[in-house]
N, C-alpha and C positions, 0 to 999 in steps of 0.2 A: 504493499500499499503506500501511496505517497499523499502526503497532507490529508489523510482521513478521507480523500475523496476519489482518488483514482488508483485503480487495481491494475498493476504491471502485468500484462499477459504474456509478452515476448520481447527480446531484444532484437531489434532490426538492424542495427549498425553501430560500431564503435569506432571513434576516431581519437586523435591526439586531444581533443577539446572537449570530448565527452561521449555520452551514449545517447541512443534513440530507441524508444520503447514504444510498441503498440500497448495500448491501455484500455481501460473502461472507466468511463464516469459511473461510480456506482449509485448515484443519485438520479441520473438520467438514463442510463445504459448506453450512452454514446460511445462508440469507439473512436479514438483519438490517437494522436502521435504525440508523444513527450520526449523533447529533448532536454538532457540534463548536464550540468557541469558541476565539479565539485568546487565548494565554496573557497575562495582565497582572495586575498588583498590584489594579487596580481592578474587574476583571471575573472574577467567582467565582461566577456564576449557575449554571453547570452543575454544579458540585460540591455546591451547595445541592439543586439539582433531583435529583442522584443520591440524596441522603439521603432525599428525599421518596418517590423510586420504592423504596428499601429499606424505608421505613416504611410504604408501602402494598402490600408484597410479598403476593403470593397473593391479593389482593382482585380480586373478579370485576369486569370493565369497565375494569380498568387495565393498561397495559403491564407487562410483567416487565423489570425491569432485569438485563442480562445481564453488564454489565462496566463500570467506570468507570476512565479510566486518563489518563495525560498523556504527551505526547511532549516534545521541545524546544521546541515553537512552539505547540501546541495541546492543550487538555483535551478529552475526547471521552466520550461517553455511549453505550451499546449497548443497545438493546432489541429485542423482536420487532418484525417488519416488519408494519405493517397497510396495507390495500391503499389506502384513498383517505378523504379528509376530506369533510364534508358540502359544503363548497364545491366539490370536485373533483365529487362527485355531482350538485349542481345544474348546474354548467357542462355535464356530459354529458347528463344526462336532463331539464333544465329543472325547473319547478316540482312539487312532490311532492304527492300525493293527500291529503286532509284525515286519511283512516284512517291512511296512512303517517306523516304528521307526529304523529298522536296517539300512535302506537305509539314512536315515535322519542323524542317528547317525554316520555313517562313513563319512559323509561330515562335520558334526560338529567337529570330530577328524582331518580331513583334515585341517579345517580352523585353528585349535589350532596350528597344526604343522608347518603351513605357518606363522603364527603369532610369534610362538615361534622362527623358524629359523630367523625371523628378530630382535631378542633380545627383544621382547616384551611380557609382559603378560597382560591379559584382566582384571582380578581382579573383574568382575562383571557379570560373565557367568549365565544367566537365561534366560527364555523361550522369555522374552520381547525382548532380543538382538539378536535373530536368525530371520531373515525375509526371506519369500519366496514369489515368484510370482506364483500364482496358474493358472493364465491365459495362461502362456506361455508353460505349459505342462512339463517343465523340472525338476520341484521340486527342483531347485538349491536354497541351503541354503546361505545366506549371514549374515555375522557378522556384527553388528552395535554397536555404543555407546562405544566410547573409552575415556569417561570423567575420568574413574578411571585406565586407562591404564598406564603401568609403564615399563621403560626398566630395564631388570634383569641382564643385562650384559653390563659392560663397559671396552672396549679395552681389552676384553677376561677375565675379572674378574667378577666372579658372585657377585651378591649383598649379603651383610651379612646376617645371620641368625638373626633374633630378635623375642623376645616373649614379651608378656603382651601388645601387641598392640590390639587396638580396632578393631571390625569386619569390614573387607573391603568388601563391596558387600551387596547382599541379603541374609538375614538368612537362609531362605529355601534352598539356593542352595549353600552356601560356604562349603567348606570342614571341615572335623572334626579338622585338623591342624588349620584352621583359626578360627573354633568355639572356640578353645582353646587358642587363642591369638597370633598365629604365624605370622609372615610375609608371605605373599603369595608368591607360585613361580609357576613353570610350572606345578607340579603334581597337584596343587589345582584347576587350570583352568580345568585339565582334569576330576577331581572328580566332579565338578560342571556340566560339560557336562553330566555325566553318570545319575546325579540327575535330569537333564532335560529330559533324555530319560525315566525316572521313571514316570515324570509328563506325557509325552505323552502316554505312555502305560497305566495309570490308570486314566487320565484326572484329576489328582490331585497329590499334593506330599503327598504320604501315607495318611492320614485322615486329613492332616493340611490344613487349609483355606490358600489361597493366603495372604500374607502381606497387599495387598490393601484392602482386605476384613476384614482382623483382624490385624490391624497395632501393637496391644498391645500385641501380643502372645510372650511367654516367650522364648527367644533363647535357654535356657537349655532344654526346652521341645523339640525343634527341635532336639538337640544333641542327646537326649534319642532315638528318632525315628530312627535316622540315624544308631545309634549304634547298636539298638536292633530290628529293625522293617524290616530287610531285608528278613526275612523267606518266604514272598509270591512274591518276585521279582524274574524274571526268572534267571536262573543259568548263562546265558551269561553276565548279568550285575553284578552279584554278583562276578563272576570270575574276571572281569575287574575292579570293585570297590576294591577287595582285593588286586589285584596286585597294584593298584595307591597308596593304602593306605601303601604299603611297601616301596615305594620310598623315598630316602632322600631329603633334602631341594634343593640341587644343582643337582640333578641327572636328567638327560634327560629321559622322559618317552619314552618308545618303542610304538611309534604310530601304527607302522605297526602291531606290536603284537595284539594290541586292535582292528584294524581293521580286523585283520584275524578271531579274535573271533567272529565278526559280520558276516563276509562274508561265514564263514563256514555253516551259518544257512539259507543263502539265496538259 
């Protein structure tokens, strides 16, 4: 039990920042997702994430925050339960068809546009952070996990460009700029989405194993793949990737241009 209200049913995932559980609200019977982190002075990411969920409340394609609270030992965040991630989908069904990848990719770019229009960048775009409810037949994509999320615009002023920063996000899916030590911006979220689409098409990211299966993989090896191994990727993705790589740090991506590249093939 958690807070005398939520019965933990099953652990869904675990990362360096906490655990995610499937749980039941014993008062209403509702099945929910609960993300927890151990309380500490250093670790307050869940409280920040709760604020972001509040900020994005009732926007289509984002989970709804139901509660944020704390016990003596843990902070916890409660949202509606979503069925499976893109990662789980690929593990169960294998690589997806081009049409399915295009349809999901359009939604992913739309989620980025919505997030960016609210002056936020995600900074950890990867297959685990896109969720879908297969049973409702709508194939709607939800964007989750805002632990690395950051405001990129303060009172009309874009954050400053910085270099020599450590990699923010998951190495397989970060942009070339982030690999090279640049501060992430809107362009980098979009480039990461395009790498997720490659993962959906091939069932893997090029020939690389997921970091969870090979945590010691050299980030430089990943960088080389991203630079040199686009030859087998469909042209619609290489066009989009090459466009995003031309964007300047503060430049707003043309989301509709990328979406048009995809919709022309449907």
